[in-house]
CHARMM-style PDB file with segment names, atoms N, HN, CA, C and O in Angstrom:
ATOM      1  N   MET     1     225.036   1.835  96.035  1.00  0.00      PROA
ATOM      2  CA  MET     1     226.122   1.377  96.863  1.00  0.00      PROA
ATOM      3  C   MET     1     225.997   2.026  98.246  1.00  0.00      PROA
ATOM      4  O   MET     1     225.780   3.233  98.351  1.00  0.00      PROA
ATOM      5  N   THR     2     226.132   1.237  99.281  1.00  0.00      PROA
ATOM      6  HN  THR     2     226.308   0.256  99.196  1.00  0.00      PROA
ATOM      7  CA  THR     2     226.084   1.718 100.656  1.00  0.00      PROA
ATOM      8  C   THR     2     227.495   1.988 101.144  1.00  0.00      PROA
ATOM      9  O   THR     2     228.409   1.198 100.909  1.00  0.00      PROA
ATOM     10  N   ARG     3     227.665   3.123 101.832  1.00  0.00      PROA
ATOM     11  HN  ARG     3     226.922   3.765 102.023  1.00  0.00      PROA
ATOM     12  CA  ARG     3     228.988   3.477 102.355  1.00  0.00      PROA
ATOM     13  C   ARG     3     228.903   3.680 103.859  1.00  0.00      PROA
ATOM     14  O   ARG     3     227.890   4.157 104.371  1.00  0.00      PROA
ATOM     15  N   ALA     4     229.946   3.326 104.552  1.00  0.00      PROA
ATOM     16  HN  ALA     4     230.769   2.939 104.136  1.00  0.00      PROA
ATOM     17  CA  ALA     4     229.998   3.480 106.006  1.00  0.00      PROA
ATOM     18  C   ALA     4     230.401   4.900 106.385  1.00  0.00      PROA
ATOM     19  O   ALA     4     231.158   5.555 105.668  1.00  0.00      PROA
ATOM     20  N   LEU     5     229.893   5.365 107.511  1.00  0.00      PROA
ATOM     21  HN  LEU     5     229.278   4.833 108.094  1.00  0.00      PROA
ATOM     22  CA  LEU     5     230.304   6.631 108.096  1.00  0.00      PROA
ATOM     23  C   LEU     5     231.517   6.356 108.970  1.00  0.00      PROA
ATOM     24  O   LEU     5     231.461   5.491 109.845  1.00  0.00      PROA
ATOM     25  N   ILE     6     232.601   7.068 108.754  1.00  0.00      PROA
ATOM     26  HN  ILE     6     232.647   7.770 108.043  1.00  0.00      PROA
ATOM     27  CA  ILE     6     233.832   6.833 109.514  1.00  0.00      PROA
ATOM     28  C   ILE     6     233.929   7.858 110.633  1.00  0.00      PROA
ATOM     29  O   ILE     6     234.058   9.059 110.393  1.00  0.00      PROA
ATOM     30  N   ILE     7     233.864   7.353 111.868  1.00  0.00      PROA
ATOM     31  HN  ILE     7     233.759   6.378 112.063  1.00  0.00      PROA
ATOM     32  CA  ILE     7     233.942   8.197 113.055  1.00  0.00      PROA
ATOM     33  C   ILE     7     235.306   7.997 113.697  1.00  0.00      PROA
ATOM     34  O   ILE     7     235.686   6.876 114.038  1.00  0.00      PROA
ATOM     35  N   GLY     8     236.041   9.097 113.858  1.00  0.00      PROA
ATOM     36  HN  GLY     8     235.733  10.007 113.581  1.00  0.00      PROA
ATOM     37  CA  GLY     8     237.352   9.046 114.508  1.00  0.00      PROA
ATOM     38  C   GLY     8     237.197   9.384 115.982  1.00  0.00      PROA
ATOM     39  O   GLY     8     236.723  10.468 116.324  1.00  0.00      PROA
ATOM     40  N   ASP     9     237.592   8.467 116.857  1.00  0.00      PROA
ATOM     41  HN  ASP     9     237.977   7.587 116.579  1.00  0.00      PROA
ATOM     42  CA  ASP     9     237.494   8.664 118.299  1.00  0.00      PROA
ATOM     43  C   ASP     9     238.696   9.463 118.780  1.00  0.00      PROA
ATOM     44  O   ASP     9     239.833   9.007 118.663  1.00  0.00      PROA
ATOM     45  N   MET    10     238.453  10.646 119.318  1.00  0.00      PROA
ATOM     46  HN  MET    10     237.529  11.016 119.414  1.00  0.00      PROA
ATOM     47  CA  MET    10     239.545  11.486 119.799  1.00  0.00      PROA
ATOM     48  C   MET    10     239.985  10.959 121.160  1.00  0.00      PROA
ATOM     49  O   MET    10     239.177  10.909 122.088  1.00  0.00      PROA
ATOM     50  N   PRO    11     241.241  10.569 121.296  1.00  0.00      PROA
ATOM     51  CA  PRO    11     241.703  10.000 122.552  1.00  0.00      PROA
ATOM     52  C   PRO    11     241.769  11.026 123.683  1.00  0.00      PROA
ATOM     53  O   PRO    11     241.911  12.226 123.449  1.00  0.00      PROA
ATOM     54  N   PHE    12     241.663  10.525 124.906  1.00  0.00      PROA
ATOM     55  HN  PHE    12     241.548   9.550 125.096  1.00  0.00      PROA
ATOM     56  CA  PHE    12     241.766  11.371 126.089  1.00  0.00      PROA
ATOM     57  C   PHE    12     243.056  12.184 126.021  1.00  0.00      PROA
ATOM     58  O   PHE    12     244.125  11.654 125.717  1.00  0.00      PROA
ATOM     59  N   GLY    13     242.939  13.468 126.308  1.00  0.00      PROA
ATOM     60  HN  GLY    13     242.071  13.899 126.555  1.00  0.00      PROA
ATOM     61  CA  GLY    13     244.097  14.348 126.289  1.00  0.00      PROA
ATOM     62  C   GLY    13     244.324  15.045 124.961  1.00  0.00      PROA
ATOM     63  O   GLY    13     245.179  15.924 124.861  1.00  0.00      PROA
ATOM     64  N   SER    14     243.557  14.658 123.927  1.00  0.00      PROA
ATOM     65  HN  SER    14     242.863  13.943 124.009  1.00  0.00      PROA
ATOM     66  CA  SER    14     243.776  15.264 122.608  1.00  0.00      PROA
ATOM     67  C   SER    14     242.864  16.457 122.346  1.00  0.00      PROA
ATOM     68  O   SER    14     242.961  17.095 121.298  1.00  0.00      PROA
ATOM     69  N   TYR    15     241.974  16.762 123.296  1.00  0.00      PROA
ATOM     70  HN  TYR    15     241.895  16.244 124.147  1.00  0.00      PROA
ATOM     71  CA  TYR    15     241.038  17.873 123.072  1.00  0.00      PROA
ATOM     72  C   TYR    15     240.667  18.647 124.331  1.00  0.00      PROA
ATOM     73  O   TYR    15     239.937  19.634 124.238  1.00  0.00      PROA
ATOM     74  N   GLN    16     241.143  18.236 125.506  1.00  0.00      PROA
ATOM     75  HN  GLN    16     241.736  17.434 125.582  1.00  0.00      PROA
ATOM     76  CA  GLN    16     240.720  18.865 126.748  1.00  0.00      PROA
ATOM     77  C   GLN    16     241.411  20.195 127.058  1.00  0.00      PROA
ATOM     78  O   GLN    16     240.850  21.013 127.787  1.00  0.00      PROA
ATOM     79  N   VAL    17     242.599  20.431 126.531  1.00  0.00      PROA
ATOM     80  HN  VAL    17     243.055  19.766 125.938  1.00  0.00      PROA
ATOM     81  CA  VAL    17     243.356  21.637 126.890  1.00  0.00      PROA
ATOM     82  C   VAL    17     242.683  22.902 126.373  1.00  0.00      PROA
ATOM     83  O   VAL    17     242.561  23.884 127.105  1.00  0.00      PROA
ATOM     84  N   SER    18     242.245  22.882 125.112  1.00  0.00      PROA
ATOM     85  HN  SER    18     242.345  22.084 124.518  1.00  0.00      PROA
ATOM     86  CA  SER    18     241.633  24.077 124.523  1.00  0.00      PROA
ATOM     87  C   SER    18     240.872  23.694 123.258  1.00  0.00      PROA
ATOM     88  O   SER    18     241.138  22.652 122.660  1.00  0.00      PROA
ATOM     89  N   PRO    19     239.930  24.537 122.855  1.00  0.00      PROA
ATOM     90  CA  PRO    19     239.261  24.287 121.574  1.00  0.00      PROA
ATOM     91  C   PRO    19     240.244  24.270 120.401  1.00  0.00      PROA
ATOM     92  O   PRO    19     240.061  23.517 119.444  1.00  0.00      PROA
ATOM     93  N   GLU    20     241.277  25.095 120.479  1.00  0.00      PROA
ATOM     94  HN  GLU    20     241.426  25.706 121.256  1.00  0.00      PROA
ATOM     95  CA  GLU    20     242.277  25.118 119.401  1.00  0.00      PROA
ATOM     96  C   GLU    20     243.018  23.785 119.305  1.00  0.00      PROA
ATOM     97  O   GLU    20     243.273  23.290 118.207  1.00  0.00      PROA
ATOM     98  N   GLN    21     243.362  23.206 120.456  1.00  0.00      PROA
ATOM     99  HN  GLN    21     243.155  23.607 121.348  1.00  0.00      PROA
ATOM    100  CA  GLN    21     244.005  21.889 120.473  1.00  0.00      PROA
ATOM    101  C   GLN    21     243.060  20.856 119.871  1.00  0.00      PROA
ATOM    102  O   GLN    21     243.477  20.007 119.083  1.00  0.00      PROA
ATOM    103  N   ALA    22     241.792  20.932 120.244  1.00  0.00      PROA
ATOM    104  HN  ALA    22     241.453  21.622 120.884  1.00  0.00      PROA
ATOM    105  CA  ALA    22     240.804  19.994 119.709  1.00  0.00      PROA
ATOM    106  C   ALA    22     240.718  20.117 118.191  1.00  0.00      PROA
ATOM    107  O   ALA    22     240.644  19.107 117.490  1.00  0.00      PROA
ATOM    108  N   PHE    23     240.727  21.348 117.680  1.00  0.00      PROA
ATOM    109  HN  PHE    23     240.787  22.168 118.249  1.00  0.00      PROA
ATOM    110  CA  PHE    23     240.644  21.550 116.235  1.00  0.00      PROA
ATOM    111  C   PHE    23     241.864  20.958 115.528  1.00  0.00      PROA
ATOM    112  O   PHE    23     241.722  20.267 114.519  1.00  0.00      PROA
ATOM    113  N   GLU    24     243.043  21.222 116.047  1.00  0.00      PROA
ATOM    114  HN  GLU    24     243.159  21.783 116.867  1.00  0.00      PROA
ATOM    115  CA  GLU    24     244.265  20.688 115.425  1.00  0.00      PROA
ATOM    116  C   GLU    24     244.200  19.165 115.329  1.00  0.00      PROA
ATOM    117  O   GLU    24     244.509  18.592 114.284  1.00  0.00      PROA
ATOM    118  N   ASN    25     243.801  18.516 116.413  1.00  0.00      PROA
ATOM    119  HN  ASN    25     243.550  18.981 117.262  1.00  0.00      PROA
ATOM    120  CA  ASN    25     243.767  17.055 116.417  1.00  0.00      PROA
ATOM    121  C   ASN    25     242.597  16.499 115.619  1.00  0.00      PROA
ATOM    122  O   ASN    25     242.726  15.448 114.992  1.00  0.00      PROA
ATOM    123  N   ALA    26     241.462  17.180 115.630  1.00  0.00      PROA
ATOM    124  HN  ALA    26     241.357  18.034 116.139  1.00  0.00      PROA
ATOM    125  CA  ALA    26     240.337  16.743 114.803  1.00  0.00      PROA
ATOM    126  C   ALA    26     240.684  16.871 113.324  1.00  0.00      PROA
ATOM    127  O   ALA    26     240.292  16.025 112.520  1.00  0.00      PROA
ATOM    128  N   ALA    27     241.411  17.918 112.962  1.00  0.00      PROA
ATOM    129  HN  ALA    27     241.729  18.605 113.615  1.00  0.00      PROA
ATOM    130  CA  ALA    27     241.832  18.090 111.565  1.00  0.00      PROA
ATOM    131  C   ALA    27     242.725  16.934 111.125  1.00  0.00      PROA
ATOM    132  O   ALA    27     242.637  16.478 109.985  1.00  0.00      PROA
ATOM    133  N   ILE    28     243.575  16.465 112.017  1.00  0.00      PROA
ATOM    134  HN  ILE    28     243.646  16.836 112.943  1.00  0.00      PROA
ATOM    135  CA  ILE    28     244.429  15.304 111.703  1.00  0.00      PROA
ATOM    136  C   ILE    28     243.561  14.085 111.426  1.00  0.00      PROA
ATOM    137  O   ILE    28     243.815  13.337 110.482  1.00  0.00      PROA
ATOM    138  N   LEU    29     242.524  13.884 112.261  1.00  0.00      PROA
ATOM    139  HN  LEU    29     242.318  14.491 113.028  1.00  0.00      PROA
ATOM    140  CA  LEU    29     241.601  12.760 112.030  1.00  0.00      PROA
ATOM    141  C   LEU    29     240.918  12.880 110.667  1.00  0.00      PROA
ATOM    142  O   LEU    29     240.789  11.893 109.942  1.00  0.00      PROA
ATOM    143  N   MET    30     240.483  14.087 110.325  1.00  0.00      PROA
ATOM    144  HN  MET    30     240.587  14.889 110.913  1.00  0.00      PROA
ATOM    145  CA  MET    30     239.802  14.301 109.045  1.00  0.00      PROA
ATOM    146  C   MET    30     240.747  14.016 107.877  1.00  0.00      PROA
ATOM    147  O   MET    30     240.349  13.405 106.885  1.00  0.00      PROA
ATOM    148  N   GLN    31     241.992  14.460 108.001  1.00  0.00      PROA
ATOM    149  HN  GLN    31     242.315  14.956 108.806  1.00  0.00      PROA
ATOM    150  CA  GLN    31     242.971  14.215 106.936  1.00  0.00      PROA
ATOM    151  C   GLN    31     243.254  12.724 106.773  1.00  0.00      PROA
ATOM    152  O   GLN    31     243.619  12.269 105.689  1.00  0.00      PROA
ATOM    153  N   ALA    32     243.081  11.962 107.864  1.00  0.00      PROA
ATOM    154  HN  ALA    32     242.783  12.331 108.744  1.00  0.00      PROA
ATOM    155  CA  ALA    32     243.313  10.517 107.809  1.00  0.00      PROA
ATOM    156  C   ALA    32     242.097   9.759 107.291  1.00  0.00      PROA
ATOM    157  O   ALA    32     242.159   8.543 107.108  1.00  0.00      PROA
ATOM    158  N   GLY    33     240.987  10.465 107.051  1.00  0.00      PROA
ATOM    159  HN  GLY    33     240.936  11.453 107.199  1.00  0.00      PROA
ATOM    160  CA  GLY    33     239.828   9.812 106.465  1.00  0.00      PROA
ATOM    161  C   GLY    33     238.580   9.795 107.318  1.00  0.00      PROA
ATOM    162  O   GLY    33     237.531   9.352 106.850  1.00  0.00      PROA
ATOM    163  N   ALA    34     238.654  10.262 108.553  1.00  0.00      PROA
ATOM    164  HN  ALA    34     239.506  10.622 108.933  1.00  0.00      PROA
ATOM    165  CA  ALA    34     237.448  10.314 109.382  1.00  0.00      PROA
ATOM    166  C   ALA    34     236.494  11.364 108.827  1.00  0.00      PROA
ATOM    167  O   ALA    34     236.920  12.368 108.256  1.00  0.00      PROA
ATOM    168  N   GLN    35     235.216  11.123 109.001  1.00  0.00      PROA
ATOM    169  HN  GLN    35     234.870  10.308 109.465  1.00  0.00      PROA
ATOM    170  CA  GLN    35     234.202  12.076 108.566  1.00  0.00      PROA
ATOM    171  C   GLN    35     233.582  12.810 109.754  1.00  0.00      PROA
ATOM    172  O   GLN    35     232.978  13.870 109.593  1.00  0.00      PROA
ATOM    173  N   VAL    36     233.737  12.238 110.940  1.00  0.00      PROA
ATOM    174  HN  VAL    36     234.227  11.377 111.071  1.00  0.00      PROA
ATOM    175  CA  VAL    36     233.168  12.778 112.172  1.00  0.00      PROA
ATOM    176  C   VAL    36     234.173  12.560 113.290  1.00  0.00      PROA
ATOM    177  O   VAL    36     234.873  11.548 113.315  1.00  0.00      PROA
ATOM    178  N   ALA    37     234.244  13.513 114.219  1.00  0.00      PROA
ATOM    179  HN  ALA    37     233.675  14.335 114.200  1.00  0.00      PROA
ATOM    180  CA  ALA    37     235.103  13.366 115.397  1.00  0.00      PROA
ATOM    181  C   ALA    37     234.233  13.072 116.615  1.00  0.00      PROA
ATOM    182  O   ALA    37     233.250  13.770 116.865  1.00  0.00      PROA
ATOM    183  N   LYS    38     234.596  12.040 117.371  1.00  0.00      PROA
ATOM    184  HN  LYS    38     235.394  11.473 117.168  1.00  0.00      PROA
ATOM    185  CA  LYS    38     233.877  11.690 118.596  1.00  0.00      PROA
ATOM    186  C   LYS    38     234.700  12.138 119.789  1.00  0.00      PROA
ATOM    187  O   LYS    38     235.885  11.823 119.895  1.00  0.00      PROA
ATOM    188  N   LEU    39     234.055  12.885 120.695  1.00  0.00      PROA
ATOM    189  HN  LEU    39     233.092  13.141 120.609  1.00  0.00      PROA
ATOM    190  CA  LEU    39     234.723  13.275 121.925  1.00  0.00      PROA
ATOM    191  C   LEU    39     233.764  13.170 123.095  1.00  0.00      PROA
ATOM    192  O   LEU    39     232.550  13.281 122.926  1.00  0.00      PROA
ATOM    193  N   GLU    40     234.310  12.957 124.278  1.00  0.00      PROA
ATOM    194  HN  GLU    40     235.297  12.867 124.416  1.00  0.00      PROA
ATOM    195  CA  GLU    40     233.528  12.765 125.491  1.00  0.00      PROA
ATOM    196  C   GLU    40     233.756  13.927 126.441  1.00  0.00      PROA
ATOM    197  O   GLU    40     234.729  14.669 126.307  1.00  0.00      PROA
ATOM    198  N   GLY    41     232.855  14.080 127.401  1.00  0.00      PROA
ATOM    199  HN  GLY    41     232.065  13.477 127.510  1.00  0.00      PROA
ATOM    200  CA  GLY    41     233.106  15.068 128.427  1.00  0.00      PROA
ATOM    201  C   GLY    41     231.913  15.841 128.935  1.00  0.00      PROA
ATOM    202  O   GLY    41     232.038  16.551 129.933  1.00  0.00      PROA
ATOM    203  N   GLY    42     230.771  15.737 128.303  1.00  0.00      PROA
ATOM    204  HN  GLY    42     230.670  15.160 127.493  1.00  0.00      PROA
ATOM    205  CA  GLY    42     229.592  16.405 128.807  1.00  0.00      PROA
ATOM    206  C   GLY    42     229.640  17.909 128.694  1.00  0.00      PROA
ATOM    207  O   GLY    42     230.249  18.463 127.780  1.00  0.00      PROA
ATOM    208  N   ALA    43     228.981  18.567 129.648  1.00  0.00      PROA
ATOM    209  HN  ALA    43     228.486  18.116 130.391  1.00  0.00      PROA
ATOM    210  CA  ALA    43     228.821  20.022 129.622  1.00  0.00      PROA
ATOM    211  C   ALA    43     230.129  20.794 129.488  1.00  0.00      PROA
ATOM    212  O   ALA    43     230.140  21.804 128.784  1.00  0.00      PROA
ATOM    213  N   PRO    44     231.235  20.386 130.118  1.00  0.00      PROA
ATOM    214  CA  PRO    44     232.478  21.151 129.957  1.00  0.00      PROA
ATOM    215  C   PRO    44     232.997  21.205 128.516  1.00  0.00      PROA
ATOM    216  O   PRO    44     233.832  22.051 128.197  1.00  0.00      PROA
ATOM    217  N   MET    45     232.516  20.320 127.648  1.00  0.00      PROA
ATOM    218  HN  MET    45     231.838  19.632 127.907  1.00  0.00      PROA
ATOM    219  CA  MET    45     232.996  20.280 126.267  1.00  0.00      PROA
ATOM    220  C   MET    45     232.084  21.006 125.287  1.00  0.00      PROA
ATOM    221  O   MET    45     232.353  21.002 124.086  1.00  0.00      PROA
ATOM    222  N   VAL    46     231.001  21.635 125.776  1.00  0.00      PROA
ATOM    223  HN  VAL    46     230.783  21.637 126.752  1.00  0.00      PROA
ATOM    224  CA  VAL    46     230.054  22.297 124.879  1.00  0.00      PROA
ATOM    225  C   VAL    46     230.743  23.350 124.021  1.00  0.00      PROA
ATOM    226  O   VAL    46     230.531  23.381 122.809  1.00  0.00      PROA
ATOM    227  N   GLU    47     231.549  24.199 124.608  1.00  0.00      PROA
ATOM    228  HN  GLU    47     231.721  24.173 125.592  1.00  0.00      PROA
ATOM    229  CA  GLU    47     232.224  25.250 123.837  1.00  0.00      PROA
ATOM    230  C   GLU    47     233.208  24.665 122.830  1.00  0.00      PROA
ATOM    231  O   GLU    47     233.358  25.191 121.728  1.00  0.00      PROA
ATOM    232  N   THR    48     233.875  23.580 123.205  1.00  0.00      PROA
ATOM    233  HN  THR    48     233.753  23.152 124.101  1.00  0.00      PROA
ATOM    234  CA  THR    48     234.800  22.926 122.276  1.00  0.00      PROA
ATOM    235  C   THR    48     234.048  22.359 121.087  1.00  0.00      PROA
ATOM    236  O   THR    48     234.479  22.520 119.945  1.00  0.00      PROA
ATOM    237  N   VAL    49     232.930  21.697 121.342  1.00  0.00      PROA
ATOM    238  HN  VAL    49     232.580  21.566 122.270  1.00  0.00      PROA
ATOM    239  CA  VAL    49     232.115  21.144 120.253  1.00  0.00      PROA
ATOM    240  C   VAL    49     231.626  22.280 119.351  1.00  0.00      PROA
ATOM    241  O   VAL    49     231.685  22.168 118.127  1.00  0.00      PROA
ATOM    242  N   ARG    50     231.150  23.362 119.947  1.00  0.00      PROA
ATOM    243  HN  ARG    50     231.102  23.453 120.941  1.00  0.00      PROA
ATOM    244  CA  ARG    50     230.695  24.515 119.157  1.00  0.00      PROA
ATOM    245  C   ARG    50     231.835  25.049 118.283  1.00  0.00      PROA
ATOM    246  O   ARG    50     231.638  25.333 117.102  1.00  0.00      PROA
ATOM    247  N   PHE    51     233.021  25.183 118.872  1.00  0.00      PROA
ATOM    248  HN  PHE    51     233.181  24.953 119.832  1.00  0.00      PROA
ATOM    249  CA  PHE    51     234.203  25.676 118.156  1.00  0.00      PROA
ATOM    250  C   PHE    51     234.492  24.787 116.948  1.00  0.00      PROA
ATOM    251  O   PHE    51     234.741  25.287 115.851  1.00  0.00      PROA
ATOM    252  N   LEU    52     234.458  23.482 117.147  1.00  0.00      PROA
ATOM    253  HN  LEU    52     234.255  23.075 118.038  1.00  0.00      PROA
ATOM    254  CA  LEU    52     234.746  22.548 116.046  1.00  0.00      PROA
ATOM    255  C   LEU    52     233.691  22.634 114.949  1.00  0.00      PROA
ATOM    256  O   LEU    52     234.027  22.718 113.767  1.00  0.00      PROA
ATOM    257  N   VAL    53     232.421  22.612 115.335  1.00  0.00      PROA
ATOM    258  HN  VAL    53     232.148  22.543 116.294  1.00  0.00      PROA
ATOM    259  CA  VAL    53     231.335  22.634 114.355  1.00  0.00      PROA
ATOM    260  C   VAL    53     231.356  23.924 113.548  1.00  0.00      PROA
ATOM    261  O   VAL    53     231.124  23.902 112.339  1.00  0.00      PROA
ATOM    262  N   GLU    54     231.631  25.046 114.201  1.00  0.00      PROA
ATOM    263  HN  GLU    54     231.820  25.065 115.183  1.00  0.00      PROA
ATOM    264  CA  GLU    54     231.702  26.325 113.484  1.00  0.00      PROA
ATOM    265  C   GLU    54     232.821  26.338 112.450  1.00  0.00      PROA
ATOM    266  O   GLU    54     232.801  27.151 111.526  1.00  0.00      PROA
ATOM    267  N   ARG    55     233.783  25.456 112.596  1.00  0.00      PROA
ATOM    268  HN  ARG    55     233.799  24.795 113.346  1.00  0.00      PROA
ATOM    269  CA  ARG    55     234.907  25.379 111.665  1.00  0.00      PROA
ATOM    270  C   ARG    55     234.813  24.185 110.727  1.00  0.00      PROA
ATOM    271  O   ARG    55     235.787  23.836 110.060  1.00  0.00      PROA
ATOM    272  N   GLY    56     233.643  23.560 110.674  1.00  0.00      PROA
ATOM    273  HN  GLY    56     232.852  23.843 111.216  1.00  0.00      PROA
ATOM    274  CA  GLY    56     233.405  22.508 109.692  1.00  0.00      PROA
ATOM    275  C   GLY    56     233.728  21.097 110.134  1.00  0.00      PROA
ATOM    276  O   GLY    56     233.720  20.181 109.312  1.00  0.00      PROA
ATOM    277  N   ILE    57     234.012  20.898 111.414  1.00  0.00      PROA
ATOM    278  HN  ILE    57     234.018  21.642 112.082  1.00  0.00      PROA
ATOM    279  CA  ILE    57     234.284  19.559 111.922  1.00  0.00      PROA
ATOM    280  C   ILE    57     232.975  18.998 112.486  1.00  0.00      PROA
ATOM    281  O   ILE    57     232.441  19.516 113.466  1.00  0.00      PROA
ATOM    282  N   ARG    58     232.474  17.949 111.866  1.00  0.00      PROA
ATOM    283  HN  ARG    58     232.909  17.528 111.070  1.00  0.00      PROA
ATOM    284  CA  ARG    58     231.270  17.306 112.395  1.00  0.00      PROA
ATOM    285  C   ARG    58     231.659  16.511 113.625  1.00  0.00      PROA
ATOM    286  O   ARG    58     232.707  15.867 113.657  1.00  0.00      PROA
ATOM    287  N   CYS    59     230.793  16.561 114.653  1.00  0.00      PROA
ATOM    288  HN  CYS    59     229.942  17.084 114.627  1.00  0.00      PROA
ATOM    289  CA  CYS    59     231.114  15.932 115.944  1.00  0.00      PROA
ATOM    290  C   CYS    59     230.017  15.008 116.415  1.00  0.00      PROA
ATOM    291  O   CYS    59     228.838  15.195 116.116  1.00  0.00      PROA
ATOM    292  N   VAL    60     230.444  13.999 117.167  1.00  0.00      PROA
ATOM    293  HN  VAL    60     231.402  13.848 117.410  1.00  0.00      PROA
ATOM    294  CA  VAL    60     229.532  13.139 117.924  1.00  0.00      PROA
ATOM    295  C   VAL    60     229.978  13.311 119.376  1.00  0.00      PROA
ATOM    296  O   VAL    60     230.899  12.631 119.829  1.00  0.00      PROA
ATOM    297  N   PRO    61     229.322  14.225 120.111  1.00  0.00      PROA
ATOM    298  CA  PRO    61     229.680  14.396 121.518  1.00  0.00      PROA
ATOM    299  C   PRO    61     229.021  13.299 122.353  1.00  0.00      PROA
ATOM    300  O   PRO    61     227.848  12.980 122.157  1.00  0.00      PROA
ATOM    301  N   ILE    62     229.762  12.743 123.259  1.00  0.00      PROA
ATOM    302  HN  ILE    62     230.714  13.002 123.418  1.00  0.00      PROA
ATOM    303  CA  ILE    62     229.244  11.724 124.175  1.00  0.00      PROA
ATOM    304  C   ILE    62     229.155  12.355 125.552  1.00  0.00      PROA
ATOM    305  O   ILE    62     230.167  12.758 126.125  1.00  0.00      PROA
ATOM    306  N   TRP    63     227.959  12.440 126.076  1.00  0.00      PROA
ATOM    307  HN  TRP    63     227.137  12.114 125.611  1.00  0.00      PROA
ATOM    308  CA  TRP    63     227.745  13.104 127.374  1.00  0.00      PROA
ATOM    309  C   TRP    63     227.794  12.078 128.480  1.00  0.00      PROA
ATOM    310  O   TRP    63     226.790  11.438 128.790  1.00  0.00      PROA
ATOM    311  N   VAL    64     228.957  11.921 129.073  1.00  0.00      PROA
ATOM    312  HN  VAL    64     229.773  12.441 128.821  1.00  0.00      PROA
ATOM    313  CA  VAL    64     229.147  10.966 130.166  1.00  0.00      PROA
ATOM    314  C   VAL    64     229.194  11.661 131.500  1.00  0.00      PROA
ATOM    315  OT1 VAL    64     229.349  11.008 132.532  1.00  0.00      PROA
TER     316      VAL     64
END
């Protein structure tokens, strides 16, 4: 059986304030069934992505 990967797109403003804010909102996505969190922002988001991954949140960073 083939299963789809569910990617939750984090909306603008839900992760830019702090890595802690990003974690809280990514956790909500995971609880709703997402398997990966997608966020945009390029180099300024590197530390946020690292923070999330270190806490078990898989990410798809989009470098725009």
